[in-house]
C-alpha positions as CSV (number, residue, x, y, z in Angstrom):
1,M,0.0,0.0,0.0
2,I,1.2,3.5,-0.9
3,I,0.8,6.6,1.1
4,K,0.6,9.7,-1.1
5,G,0.2,13.4,-0.4
6,R,-2.2,15.5,-2.4
7,K,-0.6,18.0,-4.8
8,N,-3.3,20.6,-3.9
9,S,-2.5,20.6,-0.1
10,R,-0.8,23.8,1.0
11,Y,1.1,24.9,4.2
12,Y,2.9,27.8,5.7
13,Y,4.7,28.4,8.9
14,N,4.5,31.4,11.2
15,E,6.5,30.3,14.3
16,P,5.3,28.6,16.4
17,E,2.2,27.8,14.3
18,L,2.1,25.6,11.2
19,F,-1.0,25.9,9.0
20,I,-1.9,23.1,6.7
21,Y,-4.8,23.4,4.2
22,G,-6.4,20.1,3.2
23,P,-9.4,19.5,0.9
24,K,-11.9,20.0,3.7
25,E,-10.4,22.0,6.5
26,R,-7.4,23.8,7.8
27,L,-5.1,22.3,10.5
28,K,-3.2,24.5,12.9
29,L,-0.3,22.9,14.7
30,K,2.1,24.4,17.3
31,V,5.6,23.2,16.5
32,N,9.1,24.4,17.0
33,N,11.4,25.1,14.0
34,A,13.1,21.7,14.2
35,D,9.8,19.8,14.1
36,Y,8.6,22.1,11.3
37,Q,11.6,21.1,9.2
38,E,10.9,17.4,9.8
39,I,7.2,17.8,9.0
40,V,8.0,19.6,5.7
41,K,10.4,16.8,4.8
42,L,7.6,14.3,5.5
43,I,5.1,16.2,3.3
44,Q,7.6,16.6,0.5
45,V,8.6,12.9,0.5
46,V,5.1,11.6,0.7
47,S,3.9,13.9,-2.1
48,Q,5.9,11.6,-4.4
49,G,4.2,8.5,-3.0
50,M,5.9,6.0,-0.7
51,E,5.3,2.5,0.6
52,A,3.3,2.8,3.9
53,S,5.9,0.6,5.7
54,L,8.7,2.9,4.7
55,V,6.8,6.0,5.8
56,Q,6.1,4.5,9.2
57,N,9.8,3.4,9.6
58,N,11.4,6.7,8.3
59,F,9.0,8.9,10.2
60,A,8.1,6.8,13.2
61,R,8.3,9.8,15.5
62,H,5.4,11.4,13.6
63,D,3.2,8.3,13.4
64,S,0.2,10.1,15.1
65,L,0.6,13.1,12.7
66,I,0.6,10.7,9.7
67,Q,-2.6,9.2,10.9
68,L,-4.1,12.7,11.4
69,F,-3.1,13.7,7.8
70,L,-4.8,10.5,6.5
71,E,-7.9,11.2,8.5
72,K,-8.1,14.8,7.2
73,H,-7.4,13.6,3.6
74,I,-4.1,15.6,3.3
75,F,-2.5,12.1,2.7
76,Y,-4.4,9.2,1.1
77,Q,-3.7,5.5,0.6
78,I,-3.7,3.7,-2.7
79,D,-2.7,0.2,-3.7
80,S,0.7,-0.1,-5.4
81,Q,-0.6,-1.5,-8.7
82,S,-3.0,1.5,-9.1
83,Y,-0.4,4.0,-8.2
84,A,2.1,2.5,-10.7
85,K,-0.6,2.8,-13.4
86,H,-1.6,6.4,-12.8
87,K,1.4,8.1,-11.1
88,D,2.8,9.7,-14.3
89,M,-0.6,10.7,-15.8
90,A,-1.5,14.4,-16.1
91,Y,-4.9,13.7,-14.5
92,L,-3.6,12.4,-11.2
93,P,-3.4,15.9,-9.5
94,W,-6.9,16.7,-11.0
95,V,-8.3,13.5,-9.3
96,E,-6.5,14.4,-6.1
97,E,-8.2,17.8,-6.1
98,A,-11.7,16.6,-7.3
99,C,-12.5,13.7,-4.9
100,L,-11.6,12.5,-1.4
101,D,-11.4,8.8,-2.4
102,V,-8.6,9.1,-5.0
103,Q,-8.4,5.3,-5.7
104,E,-12.1,5.2,-6.4
105,G,-11.8,8.2,-8.7
106,L,-8.9,6.7,-10.6
107,A,-10.8,3.4,-11.1
108,K,-13.5,5.3,-13.1
109,I,-11.1,6.6,-15.7
110,G,-10.6,3.3,-17.4
111,K,-14.4,3.0,-17.8
112,I,-14.8,6.3,-19.6
113,Q,-15.7,6.6,-23.3
114,I,-16.1,9.8,-25.2
115,Q,-18.3,10.4,-28.3
116,I,-17.0,13.1,-30.6
117,P,-19.3,14.9,-33.1
118,T,-18.3,14.3,-36.7
119,A,-19.1,18.0,-37.4
120,F,-16.4,19.1,-34.9
121,F,-13.5,20.5,-37.0
122,G,-10.9,19.0,-34.7
123,A,-12.5,15.5,-34.4
124,G,-9.5,13.6,-35.7
125,Y,-6.9,15.4,-33.6
126,L,-9.1,15.1,-30.5
127,S,-9.6,11.4,-31.0
128,G,-5.9,10.8,-31.3
129,Y,-5.2,13.1,-28.3
130,L,-7.6,11.2,-26.1
131,S,-6.3,7.8,-27.2
132,N,-2.7,8.9,-26.4
133,H,-4.0,9.6,-22.9
134,Q,-5.6,6.1,-22.6
135,L,-9.2,7.4,-23.0
136,K,-11.6,5.4,-25.2
137,N,-13.4,7.4,-27.8
138,E,-15.3,7.3,-31.1
139,I,-16.3,9.9,-33.8
140,V,-20.1,9.6,-34.3
141,E,-23.1,11.5,-35.6
142,V,-24.0,13.4,-32.5
143,D,-24.5,17.2,-31.8
144,K,-22.5,17.3,-28.6
145,F,-19.6,15.6,-26.8
146,N,-21.1,12.7,-24.9
147,I,-19.2,11.3,-21.9
148,L,-20.1,7.7,-21.1
149,L,-19.2,5.8,-17.9
150,N,-19.8,2.0,-18.0
151,N,-21.6,2.6,-21.3
152,Q,-24.1,4.9,-19.6
153,L,-24.4,8.6,-20.4
154,N,-22.6,10.4,-17.5
155,G,-22.3,14.0,-18.9
156,E,-22.2,16.1,-22.0
157,Y,-20.4,19.1,-23.3
158,Y,-21.2,21.7,-26.0
159,I,-18.7,24.0,-27.7
160,W,-19.9,27.1,-29.4
161,K,-18.9,30.7,-30.3
162,E,-20.5,33.7,-28.6
163,G,-19.2,36.9,-30.1
164,S,-15.4,36.4,-30.1
165,D,-15.5,34.0,-27.1
166,I,-15.3,30.2,-27.3
167,C,-17.6,28.5,-24.7
168,I,-17.1,25.0,-23.4
169,S,-20.1,24.2,-21.3
170,T,-22.5,21.5,-20.1
171,R,-25.4,23.9,-20.9
172,K,-27.0,23.7,-24.3
173,P,-26.8,27.2,-25.9
174,A,-30.0,28.9,-27.2
175,N,-28.2,29.7,-30.4
176,T,-25.4,27.4,-31.5
177,F,-22.7,28.8,-33.8
178,L,-20.2,26.1,-34.8
179,I,-16.6,27.0,-34.3
180,E,-14.1,26.7,-37.1
181,K,-10.4,26.0,-37.4
182,N,-9.5,29.7,-37.5
183,D,-11.5,30.4,-34.3
184,I,-9.2,28.5,-31.9
185,S,-6.5,25.8,-32.0
186,E,-7.6,22.2,-32.0
187,R,-4.7,21.4,-29.7
188,L,-5.9,23.9,-27.1
189,L,-9.5,22.7,-27.3
190,A,-8.3,19.1,-26.9
191,S,-6.5,19.9,-23.6
192,F,-9.6,21.7,-22.2
193,L,-11.9,18.8,-23.2
194,Y,-9.5,16.2,-21.7
195,Y,-9.6,18.1,-18.4
196,C,-13.4,18.5,-18.5
197,V,-13.9,14.8,-19.2
198,I,-11.8,13.6,-16.3
199,V,-13.0,16.1,-13.7
200,S,-16.7,15.8,-14.6
201,V,-16.6,12.1,-14.1
202,V,-14.6,11.9,-10.8
203,G,-15.6,15.2,-9.2
204,E,-18.9,16.5,-7.7
205,G,-19.5,18.9,-10.6
206,S,-18.4,19.7,-14.1
207,P,-16.1,22.6,-15.0
208,V,-17.0,25.0,-17.8
209,F,-14.8,27.5,-19.6
210,R,-15.0,30.7,-21.6
211,I,-11.9,31.6,-23.7
212,N,-11.7,35.1,-25.3
213,D,-9.7,36.2,-28.3
214,L,-6.7,37.1,-26.1
215,L,-6.8,33.5,-24.8
216,E,-7.8,34.7,-21.4
217,V,-9.7,31.9,-19.6
218,E,-12.7,32.2,-17.3
219,R,-13.6,29.0,-15.4
220,K,-16.8,28.3,-13.6
221,Q,-18.6,25.3,-12.1
222,E,-21.8,24.0,-13.8
223,F,-25.1,24.9,-12.3
224,L,-27.8,23.5,-14.5
225,K,-30.9,23.5,-12.3
226,I,-32.3,24.1,-8.8
227,E,-32.7,20.9,-6.9
228,K,-33.8,19.8,-3.4
229,A,-31.0,19.7,-0.9
230,N,-30.5,19.3,2.9
231,Y,-28.0,21.4,4.8
232,A,-27.4,22.9,8.2
233,L,-28.4,26.5,8.3
234,V,-26.3,29.0,10.3
235,E,-28.6,31.7,11.6
236,N,-27.3,35.3,11.2
237,S,-29.1,38.0,13.2
238,Q,-26.8,40.8,11.9
239,Q,-27.5,41.6,8.3
240,D,-24.7,43.2,6.3
241,P,-26.0,44.3,2.9
242,I,-22.5,44.5,1.3
243,K,-21.5,41.1,2.6
244,N,-24.8,39.6,1.3
245,Y,-24.3,41.2,-2.1
246,N,-20.7,39.8,-2.2
247,A,-22.2,36.3,-1.5
248,I,-24.4,36.7,-4.6
249,E,-21.5,38.1,-6.7
250,S,-19.4,35.1,-5.6
251,F,-22.0,32.6,-6.7
252,V,-22.3,34.3,-10.1
253,K,-18.6,34.3,-10.6
254,K,-18.1,30.7,-9.5
255,Y,-21.1,29.0,-11.1
256,D,-22.3,28.8,-14.7
257,S,-25.9,29.5,-13.9
258,K,-28.6,31.3,-15.9
259,I,-27.5,34.5,-14.1
260,K,-24.4,35.3,-16.2
261,S,-22.9,38.4,-14.6
262,L,-23.3,41.5,-12.3
263,N,-22.5,44.8,-14.0
264,G,-21.3,42.9,-17.0
265,N,-23.3,44.7,-19.7
266,P,-21.2,46.6,-22.3
267,D,-22.8,50.0,-21.4
268,Y,-22.1,49.8,-17.7
269,L,-18.9,51.8,-17.7
270,Q,-20.7,54.5,-19.7
271,Y,-23.4,55.2,-17.2
272,N,-23.6,58.5,-15.3
273,Q,-23.3,57.3,-11.7
274,S,-23.2,60.5,-9.9
275,P,-25.0,60.9,-7.6
276,L,-27.0,57.7,-8.3
277,Q,-25.0,54.5,-8.3
278,V,-26.0,51.6,-10.6
279,I,-26.1,47.8,-10.3
280,T,-27.0,45.7,-13.3
281,I,-27.7,42.0,-13.5
282,Q,-27.4,40.0,-16.8
283,T,-29.1,36.7,-17.5
284,E,-28.6,33.9,-20.0
285,K,-31.4,35.2,-22.3
286,Q,-29.5,38.5,-22.6
287,K,-31.9,40.3,-20.3
288,N,-30.4,43.2,-18.4
289,Y,-31.9,44.4,-15.1
290,Y,-31.0,48.0,-14.1
291,L,-31.2,49.3,-10.5
292,A,-29.9,52.5,-9.0
293,D,-29.8,54.4,-5.6
294,I,-27.8,57.2,-4.0
295,S,-26.7,54.7,-1.3
296,F,-24.8,51.7,-2.5
297,E,-25.5,49.9,0.8
298,R,-29.2,50.3,0.3
299,L,-29.0,49.4,-3.3
300,S,-27.1,46.2,-2.4
301,Q,-29.8,45.4,0.2
302,F,-32.5,45.7,-2.4
303,V,-30.7,43.4,-4.7
304,T,-30.2,40.7,-2.0
305,E,-33.7,41.1,-0.4
306,A,-35.9,41.3,-3.5
307,A,-34.3,41.6,-7.0
308,F,-32.2,38.5,-6.9
309,A,-35.1,36.2,-6.0
310,E,-37.3,37.7,-8.7
311,I,-34.5,37.2,-11.3
312,L,-34.1,33.6,-10.2
313,Q,-37.8,33.0,-10.6
314,A,-37.7,34.5,-14.1
315,C,-34.7,32.3,-15.1
316,Y,-35.7,29.0,-13.6
317,G,-39.5,29.2,-13.3
318,T,-39.3,28.4,-9.6
319,S,-40.8,30.5,-6.8
320,F,-39.0,31.4,-3.7
321,I,-39.3,32.9,-0.2
322,L,-36.4,34.7,1.5
323,L,-36.2,34.3,5.3
324,A,-34.2,36.1,7.9
325,N,-34.3,34.6,11.4
326,Q,-37.4,32.6,10.4
327,K,-39.3,35.7,9.2
328,V,-40.3,36.2,5.6
329,V,-38.4,39.0,4.0
330,Y,-39.6,38.5,0.5
331,N,-42.0,36.2,-1.4
332,T,-41.9,35.9,-5.2
333,L,-45.5,34.8,-5.2
334,H,-47.5,38.0,-5.3
335,D,-50.5,39.7,-7.0
336,E,-52.2,43.1,-6.9
337,K,-54.9,43.7,-4.3
338,G,-57.2,46.7,-4.2
339,D,-57.2,50.2,-5.7
340,L,-54.3,52.5,-6.3
341,Q,-53.6,54.9,-3.5
342,R,-51.9,58.2,-4.4
343,I,-49.0,59.3,-2.3
344,E,-46.9,62.5,-2.0
345,L,-43.1,62.6,-1.8
346,E,-43.3,64.8,1.3
347,E,-44.4,61.7,3.2
348,L,-41.0,60.2,2.6
349,K,-37.9,61.0,4.7
350,E,-35.9,61.5,1.5
351,G,-38.8,63.0,-0.4
352,A,-37.2,66.4,-0.8
353,L,-34.1,64.9,-2.4
354,I,-36.2,62.8,-4.7
355,H,-38.4,65.8,-5.6
356,D,-35.3,67.8,-6.5
357,L,-34.0,65.0,-8.7
358,F,-37.4,64.8,-10.5
359,L,-37.3,68.5,-11.2
360,Q,-33.7,68.3,-12.3
361,E,-34.7,65.8,-15.0
362,N,-37.9,67.6,-15.8
363,L,-40.0,64.6,-14.7
364,K,-43.5,65.6,-13.8
365,V,-45.3,62.6,-12.2
366,N,-47.9,61.4,-9.9
367,L,-47.1,58.5,-7.6
368,Y,-49.4,55.6,-6.5
369,L,-49.1,52.5,-4.4
370,Q,-51.2,49.3,-4.7
371,E,-51.2,46.6,-2.1
372,S,-49.7,43.2,-2.8
373,S,-51.4,40.0,-1.8
374,T,-48.3,38.8,0.1
375,G,-47.3,42.1,1.8
376,G,-45.9,45.4,0.5
377,S,-47.1,47.5,-2.4
378,Y,-46.4,48.0,-6.0
379,L,-45.3,51.5,-7.2
380,Y,-47.0,53.2,-10.1
381,I,-45.6,56.3,-11.8
382,L,-48.0,58.4,-13.9
383,N,-46.3,60.8,-16.4
384,Q,-48.3,64.0,-16.2
385,V,-47.2,65.1,-19.7
386,N,-48.2,62.2,-21.8
387,Y,-50.3,60.3,-19.2
388,S,-48.4,57.1,-19.7
389,M,-48.0,54.9,-16.6
390,V,-45.4,52.4,-15.5
391,K,-45.5,49.8,-12.7
392,F,-42.6,48.6,-10.7
393,Q,-43.2,44.8,-10.6
394,I,-41.5,44.1,-7.3
395,P,-43.8,44.7,-4.2
396,L,-42.0,47.2,-2.0
397,R,-42.0,46.4,1.7
398,T,-40.0,49.3,3.3
399,E,-39.6,53.0,2.6
400,D,-35.9,52.3,1.7
401,Q,-37.1,50.0,-1.1
402,L,-39.6,52.6,-2.3
403,N,-36.7,55.1,-2.4
404,T,-34.6,52.7,-4.5
405,A,-37.4,52.1,-7.0
406,L,-38.0,55.9,-7.4
407,L,-34.3,56.6,-7.7
408,T,-34.0,53.8,-10.2
409,W,-36.6,55.5,-12.4
410,I,-34.7,58.8,-12.2
411,S,-31.4,57.2,-13.0
412,M,-33.0,55.5,-16.0
413,A,-34.1,58.9,-17.3
414,I,-30.5,60.2,-16.8
415,N,-28.9,57.3,-18.6
416,Q,-31.7,56.9,-21.2
417,I,-32.4,53.3,-20.2
418,E,-35.2,51.5,-22.0
419,I,-38.0,50.2,-19.8
420,E,-37.3,46.6,-20.9
421,E,-34.0,46.8,-19.0
422,S,-35.6,47.2,-15.6
423,F,-38.3,45.9,-13.3
424,F,-40.7,48.6,-14.6
425,C,-43.3,47.8,-17.2
426,Q,-45.7,49.9,-19.2
427,V,-49.3,49.5,-18.0
428,S,-52.7,50.9,-18.9
429,Q,-54.2,53.2,-16.3
430,P,-56.5,51.2,-14.0
431,A,-60.1,52.1,-14.2
432,M,-60.3,52.8,-10.5
433,Q,-57.8,55.1,-8.8
434,S,-58.2,56.6,-5.4
435,E,-57.2,60.3,-5.5
436,I,-57.3,60.4,-1.7
437,Y,-53.9,61.2,-0.1
438,N,-54.0,58.6,2.5
439,H,-50.8,59.6,4.3
440,M,-50.3,55.9,5.3
441,V,-47.2,55.0,3.2
442,A,-45.8,53.0,6.1
443,E,-49.0,50.9,6.3
444,L,-49.0,50.3,2.5
445,L,-45.4,49.2,2.7
446,S,-46.2,46.6,5.3
447,N,-43.6,43.8,5.5
448,S,-46.2,41.3,6.6
449,S,-46.5,38.0,4.7
450,N,-47.9,34.6,5.5
451,R,-45.2,32.1,6.4
452,K,-45.1,29.5,3.7
453,V,-43.3,26.1,4.0
454,G,-40.5,25.9,1.6
455,R,-37.7,23.4,0.8
456,Q,-34.0,23.8,0.9
457,T,-32.2,23.8,-2.5
458,N,-28.7,23.3,-3.8
459,L,-28.6,27.1,-4.5
460,G,-29.5,27.8,-0.9
461,E,-26.7,25.6,0.2
462,I,-24.2,27.3,-2.0
463,L,-25.3,30.8,-0.8
464,S,-25.1,29.6,2.8
465,K,-21.5,28.5,2.3
466,E,-20.8,32.0,0.9
467,A,-22.1,33.5,4.1
468,F,-25.4,34.8,2.6
469,G,-27.4,36.2,5.5
470,Y,-30.8,34.9,4.4
471,E,-32.3,31.4,3.7
472,L,-33.6,31.0,0.2
473,L,-36.4,28.4,0.0
474,E,-38.3,27.0,-2.9
475,V,-42.1,27.3,-2.6
476,G,-45.1,26.3,-4.7
477,R,-48.4,28.0,-5.1
């Protein structure tokens, strides 16, 4: 039996503490400099693989440490025959990084077969490349790269061109543009596909890549659909809007979901963002959502507490509730209820500021709120010049959220943003409007909502690991 150290384990020493990073957790050991030198020697020797008996004899003093490293998966054991077969292969470090049971992962590789589309311009080169790396393959009439394990479909990849970028993904594109020889080197594509095949089979998820015309590479993890999951929730009574926004941003950057980017639209850098700051969110269907506020913290909170859940529902057709300390913060299941109630800006704490910005942009409007069936109210803006009316499709639950919606409308006017790039929509004037100034904005913006039972999802688990301060649950009508 061989004891082998993972190539992806890391360590550093800050006397008297030695920090070792394994695949699951960090170890902190208190050691003097002499012991540190011996432990480093142990790690370096075992990283090349060594018979277990030799490790125990040569490093008998550190037997308990060796057992700890095995327990924490910093070291692993593999039979001598398997190690001899795989030790010089390029995929060994990939398998060490992708799965805890390395021997089990390596055993799968010999059972892989790849189907290569005949229409792929580099089919012949890729077939030879995979064969040279001991992977069975065949060139057949298929429209994607199929990965079979034990003769059963285990995964699939698509390669297409999007603008000047080459995409290698498990997601079927809406519009497929076949790549050609002058788009990218067949040798480069072969190396990416080789990596994708191995890691998608032995790991927990499939990697996807985007390569631009400068050969800069963006890597993400696949996220194809929202599924049921079970995980332990860490309650967080202190909400930090920036931290929660960063959690969403981290998810978007790490995973190839239907939400493609934040602030990634080509026009973003051209926006006038003084005094109103802008956040945009882009989806797979090339939809751009535009939001703005004078306070970035408040804008971030609106994204995390309302906009993100609405965009998820639009992308995946799944409804959600957002909880904070077991209280409903937002519910994507909502409908209009009752008449429109006219409001005045003077009822808002920031009403004077918003009024001045309306005047600055020569916007003459009347404002209305209409209650939502699940708490909060919809904002309607009536243009006094042409009597057109728009509705903000997210029910607003606090005065801060109402301010964000109003400031978004003003910023859209400043930057000449089309209504399709926002949560606003054009509506006909309802037949019934109450022209009574009710002076009860706080009541109309009630945060009350019936508690609905929801189920945990894989997305909720990912966000929880990113320190998202809310629990995102899937719900049905």
